[in-house]
N, C-alpha and C positions, 0 to 999 in steps of 0.2 A: 297447771293449764285451766283454763275457760273461756265460754263460748261466748262471741260476739252475737247480739241483737240484729241482725243488718239488714235495710232493706235499700236496695238496689238501685239505680237509674229512672229503672217505672213503680219503683216501690215491691218487684219483687224477692220475697228471701232472701239472704244469702247467705249459708252456714260458713264463720266463720271463725280459729281461737288462737289466741294469744297467748305466751306461755315468756317465760323469760323474767328476768328485773324490772318494777314499775319504772322505776323510773332511768333504766337504762338506753341508750339509742334503738332507736326501730325501725328491725329492714321486713318487706313486704316479699312475699313468697308468689308466685304466680304458675299454675303449674300449665304440663302444656292440651289439649287438644284430647282430650276422651283419659285423662286421671283423673286426681282428685289431689287433695291439697296433701294426700299418703305419700303421695312423689317425694314430700322434700321430710320424711323421718331423719335420714339419716342426717341431712343439714341441719335439718333447725338441734338436734343433738349437738353438732356444735355451738351453733351459735345462741343457746339459749343462754350458756355462763354469762354474755355478757351482754346481749342484746333484748329488745323486747321483739319477739319473733310474733310477725302478723301472717297467716296464710291462712286459705278461703277457698272455697269451693265454687268452681267457675260454674256463671247461669246456666241448668238443667245437667248440671253432672253433679256428681253425689251429692249432699244433702239441700243442695241448691232448689230451690226452686225450679219446675220449667216454664220458660216466657211463652209468647202466647203466637209468636214467628220469628223471623228472621233478628239474628242482631247488626248492628253491627260494632268499630273499632271502638267511636266515644263510646256508643252501651259498656262498651268492655271496660275501658280505662273508667268512668265514670263509678260504676262498680268498683273498683279499685278504690278508687276514694272515699266512696261510701264507706268503705270497711275499716281504712284509716280516720276518720272522725266517729265510727262508732264508737274506737280507740283511743278516740282523745287525741292521735298525733298528726302534727302539723307536716310535718317533714319526716322520709322518712328515706331508709337506703330504699332501693328494689329490684330486685331477682325475678326473672324471666325468662324461662325457657320456654324454647317454641311460640303458641301463641304467646307463653305470656312473655314472654321480650316483645311482640311485639307492641302486647298492651305498654309496656318501659315504654318506648319510640317513642307513645302517644304520648302519655306522660310527660319525658322527657320534655319532650317538644312544644307542648301547649299548655303543663299545668309545670311549670319549672320551678316553681317556687315548692311544692312538695316532694321532689325528687334530690337529694343529697348526691349521693352515690350509682352506679345502674351497672347493675350485670344484665347481660346480654347473651342467652347460651340457645346454640342449635336453634340462629329464628333466622330472619331476613327481613326487609325491608318493601320485600316486592315479590311475589309469586311467577302473576303472571301464564299464571298457568288454570283460567277458569275453567277450561269443558273438564282438567281433570279433575278438579276439586269437585261439578257439578252431577261426573260422572258416582265418585264416590261415595255421596249424598244421597243420588239412583241407587248404587246396591246398598245404601245401610236402611234404606226402605223399601224394597224390597225383600230383600235376605236378614234381616234384621242386623244389629249391632253383633253379637253372636257369631254373626255366617259371612260379617267381613275385618274380624278381632285379626284372623290371625294373617291376613294378607298387610294388614296397618302394622301391627306388630313383630313382625318376618323383618319389612321392611326398615323397624326402627331401633330393634334388636340385636346387637352381633352376635353369630351363633356363639361364638365361645363364652358369652355370657351363659345364653342359653341351657347349652350344654352345662356349665361350669356352678346357674342360680336356677336350678329349674324352678324351687316353690317361687323364689321373686316374678321370673319369669310366669309361672301360671297365675299369681295374685295381677300382675297385667293384667295379662287377659282376661279375665273375670273382669277387672271392674270397667275394662274396654266394652266387653261380651254383654256390660248390665247394664248403663248407664240407657236411659230413653231416644229413641229416634231421633223426636223432634230437637231436643236438648244438642246432640251432633251435628245432624241438622242447621240447629239455629246458629250453632259459633260456626260450622265450617262453611257458612255459605259469608262469614269477613275472610275468609281466607281469598277467595276466588275477586274480591275489589282491594285488596290492599297494595297501599302504592305512597309507604311512608317516604321515597327517595329526597325531594326536593325540603322534608322536614333535618335531615341527619345533617344541614350546618343552623340550625338555628340550638341544638342538643349544650348544653353547656355542662353540663353533669360528668363531672368522669365517669369513664365507662372504660371498663372490661368488656369486650366479648370473646367467650368461650367458644368451642369449635371439635370435634370429633375428629379424629383423627381419620376414624371407619365412618363417618358422615361420604353421603353420596356428593358427587364433586359438585352439580349446582351449591347444594350447601356449603361447601367451604369456596364452590366464590363469593353467594351472598355473607359469609362472616369475613372476607375479607374486605369486602366494600363497607360494609358496614366499618370497617375499622379506619376503611381507608376515609370515607365520610364523615365522622366522628373526628371535631378537634381533640386529637389529646389519647383518644382512647388510645385500647393495648390489644391486640392479639393472642390469645391463649391457648396452646389446642393438647387436649387429652388426648395423648394415639392410643389406640386399640375402641372410645367409644366412642357407639354411637350416636342417634337421634335422643336421646333420652339418656346423656352421659351422669346429672345425680344421679343417677340408677344404674347404669352399668358400671359406674367407676366414682362410687359414692366419695373415697375416700381425697383420690386429686381434685375432686369437681372443692370439695369443704376446704381441702386445703388454695386453690385459687380460688375462694369469696374469702371466707376466713382476711389471709393476706391482706385481699385492695379492701377490704371496707375497714380495718385497721391503718 
């Protein structure tokens, strides 16, 4: 494994890692808001035998720099391209979860030559709840990330996972609680305005849509809409999985991804 020196869209430093065979096909992994590249640990173990695995901390998250203001989906997409460029990767498979999936949608529609296959996990082309997102941003600023971590993670993680894997759940809470408020706010602002519904017909990359069986009903509907809106897309449901399906059902998630990429 080696660390990459990456400057993002506006020269913001991004922390990125690459592992796996240097001559192998590349896979970019993009995490959810409030997480970091560690959420891909289990998947990376599976993929790195065959692929060059690139993963990075989103701006304002983990060891990446803190942006000065709100991000945009274009900004996040160009950050991902900067990671690919730093690794010397012209074209890669892309696996994105939640906000990472939105990045993947934007890239597949706006930089189609850079994306080979696309995995969209627990994500949507359009949230449509700007007031709810703003309330979350306001709460994080009023109470700090530690004050809002439980509310987010209890919605994202099934109770069965939290009971069976308390250390893993605690680590996720620590990651969420420890990030800068303004890093969260900058990326959460993207969620208020994201609307990629008109871009779906332009996506030509072979696409796998993954949703957790224990996800909230709106996310189930969103996954179905993605699969219907992208030509040839396949929908897979991981029974019992919540919003962070790569973490609470890592074996099933890895099997779906590795089979699809192969």
